[in-house]
C-alpha positions in Angstrom: 137.1 87.6 164.3 140.2 85.5 163.9 143.6 87.1 164.3 146.0 85.5 161.9 149.5 84.7 162.9 151.1 81.6 161.5 154.7 80.8 162.3 156.3 77.7 160.6 158.9 76.3 163.0 159.7 73.3 165.1 157.4 74.9 167.7 154.8 76.7 165.6 153.0 79.7 167.1 149.4 80.7 166.3 147.6 83.7 167.7 144.0 83.0 168.9 141.5 85.6 169.9 142.6 85.1 173.6 146.3 85.0 173.0 149.2 83.2 171.3 149.8 79.4 171.6 152.9 77.5 170.9 152.5 73.9 169.6 154.9 71.2 168.3 155.7 69.7 165.0 155.0 66.0 165.1 155.0 63.5 162.2 154.8 66.4 159.7 151.8 68.0 161.5 151.6 71.0 163.7 149.9 69.9 167.0 148.5 72.1 169.7 147.1 70.6 172.9 145.2 71.9 175.9 144.0 75.2 174.6 141.2 76.6 176.8 137.9 77.3 175.0 136.1 78.2 178.2 136.9 79.2 181.8 137.4 76.4 184.3 133.8 75.5 185.5 134.6 75.8 189.2 133.9 78.3 191.9 131.3 80.7 190.8 131.2 79.0 187.4 130.3 75.6 188.9 127.2 74.1 187.2 126.9 77.3 185.0 126.9 77.6 181.3 130.5 77.8 179.9 132.1 81.3 179.8 134.7 82.5 177.3 138.2 82.1 178.5 140.1 85.0 179.8 142.8 86.4 177.5 146.5 85.8 178.4 149.7 87.7 177.7 152.7 86.3 176.0 152.8 82.9 174.3 151.1 79.9 176.1 152.6 76.5 175.6 150.1 74.1 174.0 152.3 71.0 174.4 150.1 68.9 176.8 146.5 67.8 176.9 144.4 69.6 179.4 143.2 67.9 182.6 140.3 65.4 182.0 137.0 66.3 183.6 136.0 64.4 186.7 134.7 61.0 185.7 134.0 57.4 186.6 136.8 54.9 186.6 136.4 52.4 183.8 137.9 50.6 180.9 136.8 53.2 178.4 138.6 56.5 179.0 139.8 55.8 182.5 142.2 58.4 183.7 145.7 57.1 184.3 148.3 58.4 186.7 150.3 60.2 184.0 147.3 62.3 183.0 147.5 66.0 184.1 145.3 67.1 187.0 143.6 70.4 187.6 140.3 72.2 187.0 140.9 73.6 183.5 138.8 70.8 182.0 137.4 72.7 179.0 140.2 72.5 176.4 140.6 71.7 172.7 143.5 70.1 170.8 144.3 70.8 167.1 146.2 68.7 164.5 146.9 70.6 161.3 149.1 70.0 158.3 150.1 73.7 158.4 148.8 76.6 160.5 148.4 78.8 157.4 145.3 81.1 157.3 145.3 80.9 153.5 144.9 77.0 153.5 141.1 76.8 154.2 141.2 73.1 154.9 138.1 71.2 156.0 137.8 70.8 159.7 136.7 67.7 161.7 135.7 68.1 165.3 135.6 64.9 167.4 133.3 64.4 170.3 134.3 61.3 172.3 131.9 58.8 173.8 131.7 57.1 177.2 128.1 57.0 178.4 128.2 60.7 179.3 130.3 59.8 182.3 133.7 58.7 180.9 136.3 59.8 178.5 138.6 62.6 177.6 140.3 64.0 174.5 143.8 63.1 175.8 143.0 59.4 175.5 145.6 57.8 173.1 142.6 56.2 171.3 141.8 59.6 169.9 145.2 60.5 168.6 144.0 62.3 165.4 147.2 62.5 163.5 146.3 59.8 160.9 143.0 61.4 160.2 144.6 64.8 159.7 147.4 63.5 157.6 145.5 61.1 155.4 142.7 63.6 154.8 144.9 66.7 154.5 142.5 68.5 156.9 142.4 70.0 160.4 141.1 67.9 163.3 140.0 69.3 166.7 139.2 67.2 169.7 137.7 68.5 172.9 136.7 67.8 176.6 133.3 68.5 178.0 131.8 68.1 181.4 130.6 64.6 182.3 128.4 62.9 184.9 126.8 65.1 187.5 128.9 68.1 186.5 127.7 68.0 182.9 124.4 66.1 182.7 122.6 65.6 186.0 119.5 67.6 186.9 120.6 70.2 189.4 118.1 72.8 190.5 119.4 76.3 189.8 121.7 75.1 187.0 121.0 74.9 183.2 120.3 71.5 181.8 122.7 69.8 179.4 125.8 71.6 180.6 128.0 69.1 178.7 126.2 69.9 175.5 126.6 73.6 176.1 130.4 73.0 176.5 130.4 71.3 173.1 128.6 74.4 171.6 131.3 76.6 173.3 134.0 74.5 171.7 132.4 74.9 168.3 132.2 78.7 168.8 135.9 78.6 169.5 136.4 76.8 166.2 134.5 79.4 164.4 136.5 82.2 166.0 140.0 80.6 165.7 140.3 77.8 163.3 141.3 79.9 160.3 144.6 80.7 162.0 145.3 77.0 162.2 144.7 76.5 158.5 141.0 75.5 158.8 137.9 76.7 157.1 135.2 77.7 159.6 132.6 77.2 156.8 133.6 73.5 156.3 133.2 72.1 159.8 132.1 68.5 160.3 131.3 67.2 163.8 131.8 63.5 164.3 131.3 61.3 167.4 130.7 57.8 168.6 128.3 56.4 171.2 127.6 59.2 173.7 129.6 61.4 171.3 127.1 60.4 168.5 124.2 61.2 170.9 125.9 64.6 171.4 126.1 65.1 167.6 122.5 64.2 167.3 121.7 66.7 170.0 123.7 69.4 168.3 121.6 68.9 165.2 118.5 69.7 167.2 119.9 72.6 169.3 119.1 76.1 168.2 122.3 77.3 170.0 124.4 75.1 167.6 122.8 76.3 164.4 125.4 77.6 161.9 128.3 76.2 163.8 128.9 73.2 161.5 128.1 72.0 158.0 128.2 68.2 158.2 127.7 65.6 160.9 128.8 62.0 161.4 126.9 60.0 164.1 128.5 56.6 164.9 126.2 54.3 167.0 123.7 56.9 168.2 122.2 55.9 171.6 118.5 56.2 171.8 118.5 57.2 175.5 117.3 60.8 175.9 115.7 61.7 179.3 112.4 63.4 179.9 112.6 66.2 182.5 110.7 64.1 185.0 113.1 61.2 184.7 116.2 63.5 184.9 114.8 65.2 187.9 114.1 61.9 189.7 117.6 60.6 188.9 119.1 63.8 190.0 117.3 63.5 193.3 118.6 59.9 193.7 122.2 60.9 192.9 122.1 63.7 195.4 120.5 61.4 198.0 123.6 59.1 197.7 125.4 62.1 199.3 122.6 62.8 201.8 121.9 66.1 200.0 119.3 67.8 197.7 120.0 68.2 194.0 120.5 71.9 194.2 123.4 74.2 193.4 123.4 75.4 197.0 123.8 71.9 198.3 126.3 70.6 195.8 128.5 73.5 194.8 130.7 73.2 197.8 131.5 69.5 197.3 134.7 68.4 195.6 134.0 67.1 192.1 135.2 63.6 193.1 132.4 63.4 195.6 129.8 63.8 192.8 131.6 61.1 190.8 131.3 58.8 193.8 127.5 59.4 193.9 127.2 58.2 190.4 129.3 55.2 191.0 127.2 54.4 194.1 123.9 54.7 192.3 124.7 52.9 189.1 124.6 49.3 190.5 121.3 50.0 192.2 119.6 51.0 188.9 118.8 47.6 187.4 116.6 46.8 190.4 114.5 49.9 189.8 112.9 49.2 186.4 109.5 49.9 187.9 110.7 53.4 188.6 113.1 54.2 185.8 112.0 51.9 183.0 114.3 51.2 180.1 117.0 53.5 181.5 117.5 51.3 184.6 119.5 48.4 183.1 121.9 50.8 181.4 123.4 51.7 184.8 123.9 55.2 183.4 122.0 57.9 185.2 123.1 60.5 182.6 121.9 61.4 179.2 120.8 64.6 177.3 117.6 65.9 178.7 114.8 67.1 176.4 114.2 70.1 178.5 112.2 72.2 176.0 114.8 75.0 175.9 118.4 73.9 175.3 117.3 70.7 173.7 113.7 71.6 172.7 112.8 68.1 171.3 114.5 64.8 170.5 116.9 64.7 167.6 114.5 62.5 165.6 111.6 64.9 166.0 113.8 67.9 165.2 115.2 66.3 162.1 111.7 65.3 160.9 110.7 68.9 161.2 113.6 70.0 158.9 115.6 71.6 161.7 118.9 70.5 160.1 117.9 70.0 156.5 120.9 72.1 155.3 123.4 69.8 157.0 124.9 66.7 155.4 124.5 63.6 157.7 126.3 60.3 157.8 125.0 57.8 160.4 125.6 54.2 161.1 126.2 51.4 163.6 128.0 48.1 164.2 126.2 44.8 163.7 126.8 43.4 167.1 126.9 46.4 169.4 125.8 44.8 172.6 128.3 42.0 172.6 130.9 44.4 174.1 128.8 44.9 177.2 128.0 41.3 177.5 131.7 40.4 177.3 132.7 43.1 179.8 130.1 41.6 182.2 131.7 38.1 181.7 128.5 36.8 180.1 129.5 36.5 176.5 127.6 33.6 174.9 126.1 32.7 178.3 122.7 34.4 178.4 119.7 32.0 179.2 116.0 32.1 178.5 115.1 34.1 181.6 117.3 37.0 180.8 116.5 36.9 177.2 112.7 37.0 177.9 113.2 39.9 180.4 115.1 41.9 177.8 112.5 41.2 175.1 109.7 42.3 177.3 111.4 45.5 178.2 112.7 46.6 174.8 111.0 44.9 171.9 108.5 47.3 170.3 106.0 44.5 169.4 106.6 42.5 172.5 108.5 39.3 173.1 106.4 37.2 170.7 107.1 39.5 167.8 110.9 39.2 168.1 110.7 35.5 168.6 108.6 35.1 165.5 110.9 37.4 163.4 114.0 35.4 164.4 112.6 31.9 164.9 116.0 30.2 164.8 117.8 32.5 167.2 119.1 31.3 170.5 118.2 33.0 173.8 121.7 34.5 173.8 121.3 35.9 170.3 117.8 37.3 171.0 119.2 39.1 174.1 122.0 40.6 172.1 119.9 41.5 169.1 117.1 43.3 170.8 119.5 45.4 172.9 121.7 46.2 169.9 118.5 47.3 168.1 117.1 49.3 170.9 120.2 51.1 172.1 122.1 51.8 168.9 121.1 50.3 165.6 117.6 51.6 165.2 118.2 55.0 166.8 121.0 55.5 164.2 118.9 54.3 161.2 115.9 56.3 162.4 118.1 59.4 162.6 119.0 59.1 159.0 115.3 58.4 158.0 114.1 61.4 160.1 116.6 63.6 158.3 115.3 62.4 154.9 111.7 63.1 156.1 112.8 66.7 156.9 114.3 67.3 153.5 117.9 66.5 154.3 120.4 64.1 152.8 122.0 61.2 154.6 124.4 58.4 154.0 124.2 55.2 156.1 126.7 52.5 156.9 126.9 49.3 158.9 130.2 47.7 160.2 130.0 43.9 160.0 133.8 43.1 160.2 134.3 41.1 163.5 136.9 42.1 166.1 139.7 39.6 166.0 140.0 39.0 169.7 138.3 35.9 171.3 138.4 34.2 167.9 135.9 36.6 166.6 133.3 36.0 169.3 132.9 39.8 169.9 131.6 40.2 166.4 131.3 43.8 165.1 130.9 45.0 168.6 130.3 48.5 170.1 133.2 51.0 169.7 135.1 48.8 167.2 134.7 51.6 164.7 136.9 53.9 166.9 140.3 52.1 166.5 139.5 51.5 162.8 138.9 55.2 162.3 141.8 56.5 164.3 144.2 53.7 163.5 145.1 53.4 167.2 145.0 49.7 168.0 146.9 49.8 171.4 144.6 52.1 173.4 141.5 51.9 175.4 138.9 49.3 174.3 141.0 48.3 171.2 143.1 46.3 173.6 140.1 44.1 174.3 138.9 44.0 170.7 142.2 43.3 169.0 144.2 41.5 171.7 148.0 41.6 171.9 148.6 40.7 168.2 149.7 43.3 165.7 146.7 44.4 163.5 146.4 42.3 160.4 146.8 43.7 156.9 143.0 43.2 156.6 142.5 45.4 159.6 144.9 48.1 158.4 143.2 48.1 155.0 139.8 48.5 156.5 141.1 51.2 158.8 142.5 53.1 155.8 139.1 52.8 154.1 137.4 54.2 157.2 139.6 57.3 157.1 139.2 57.8 153.4 135.4 57.7 153.6 135.1 59.9 156.7 137.5 62.5 155.4 135.9 62.5 151.9 132.6 63.2 153.6 134.1 66.0 155.5 135.5 67.5 152.3 132.6 67.0 149.9 129.6 65.6 151.7 130.0 62.3 149.8 131.7 59.4 151.6 131.9 57.3 148.4 128.5 55.5 148.3 125.0 56.5 147.4 122.8 58.6 149.7 120.2 56.6 151.6 116.6 56.6 150.5 113.5 54.7 151.6 113.1 52.9 148.2 116.4 51.0 147.8 117.8 51.6 151.3 121.4 51.3 150.1 124.1 51.5 152.7 127.9 50.8 152.9 128.6 47.5 154.5 132.0 47.8 156.0 133.9 44.5 156.1 137.0 42.9 154.7 135.3 43.2 151.3 133.1 46.2 151.7 130.1 46.6 149.5 127.1 48.8 148.8 123.9 46.8 149.5 120.4 47.2 150.8 120.4 47.7 154.6 121.3 44.3 156.0 119.0 44.4 159.1 115.8 44.5 157.2 114.0 42.2 159.7 114.8 44.6 162.6 114.0 47.6 160.5 110.5 46.3 159.9 110.0 45.4 163.6 110.9 49.0 164.6 109.1 50.8 161.7 107.0 53.6 163.1 108.6 53.3 166.6 109.0 56.7 168.3 112.3 57.3 170.1 110.6 59.5 172.7 112.3 60.9 175.8 112.5 58.1 178.4 109.8 58.6 181.0 109.7 58.3 184.7 107.6 55.3 185.7 105.8 54.7 189.0 105.1 51.4 190.7 101.4 52.1 190.7 101.2 52.2 186.9 104.1 50.0 185.8 105.4 46.7 187.1 108.9 45.6 187.2 109.1 43.8 183.8 112.8 43.0 183.8 114.8 43.7 186.9 117.1 41.0 185.8 117.6 42.1 182.2 
């Protein structure tokens, strides 16, 4: 039960179920940072399901973001020297127009991306003030355990600990958001990349039932692990440390050592396609595990069965998702026939010949980009919407086709471009690569405003401003300098992938599979 207690002041105070918190007034909003939604997952709580935070006396300052969870170094979400340190990783942040319990504003809960091994809610890229202000609603952002702490298979520990953290944060929202001016019955979860994979997982998780009303999944990755694959990767991760993947072996190690294990294994993965299949070239040994309990089935199977039919869904992707990764590898526009053929053999559902026949004029570079965009993000996102329809739900679909301005537009509508457009933060994280040093153009600012208007309208009403998707007309919002409603633009890819099952990625063995694409 929420304990009301709004105080309007320069430093507003709100009473949560665990104690009072003092925020700050910034840009006309009340902002609260670093509020614990679970106990620090260290000591006896290491690798365990999250536990409710202990109550505190007095008023706790909520002025600073909580410490990021241990994670890989990287462009996306890397932890800088000015970020706080500590083990209180599981915290939320709240932006609200006014902490008034009578306001009952819609609530949006952001789940960041980062390949399940990077990212934190204190990243300036996720400054939610524009979303809260433009939409007149409450925005919550959160941290969750990453990498080995949150997603690796560890014997004696529950699977999908990072997802359980997200559920705990949503429970915190249900218990407390009224005091911040939000409506616990009008919660929308939204996330991008691994955050969208998390949103898709939450739609399928019995433990998340009833915790949100709407969901936005931006660039859903199709990578979900089978228990066998997760177990083998967990063994390989622990072996980098000379240990077994057990709580007994790993609990005494400093979290940074587990991060090092992941960073050591990742570059070895592409050479192990015969063992780890399609997961190998992703160099990401973490993903939600379809363990049969916490995540009983894949999101696509769950939605087809009607598991989330009462939840409004918006799903979409960017046209040129994979170009970001090619650019970060220094290979933008430079992929030859050998690498293209390897990627097509590994990912194309009808084989290499089917893709080449469907796109007869495409270069090797374009085929490489296209099949990986389709496999990893575009088709999983579209299939999520179609599965929801099959299960009796309602879905809206979009595609971002506006090209990032950096590199003279060569990045196209690449992965994660939707994040700065949504948050309006063009000087943080990957936006620096996508937008360069120049100030955002009027065109970019106008598209950014349209993003927020659509996302917040969906959170408020379930209608982002364009028709719901159906399998007859297949109408989607094409987001560009001149946005339009049109039939899904990637019809050729849609037909190639029609009927494809995004099943949990299996563990392969050299005796039954050959290394099809070690160089992909």
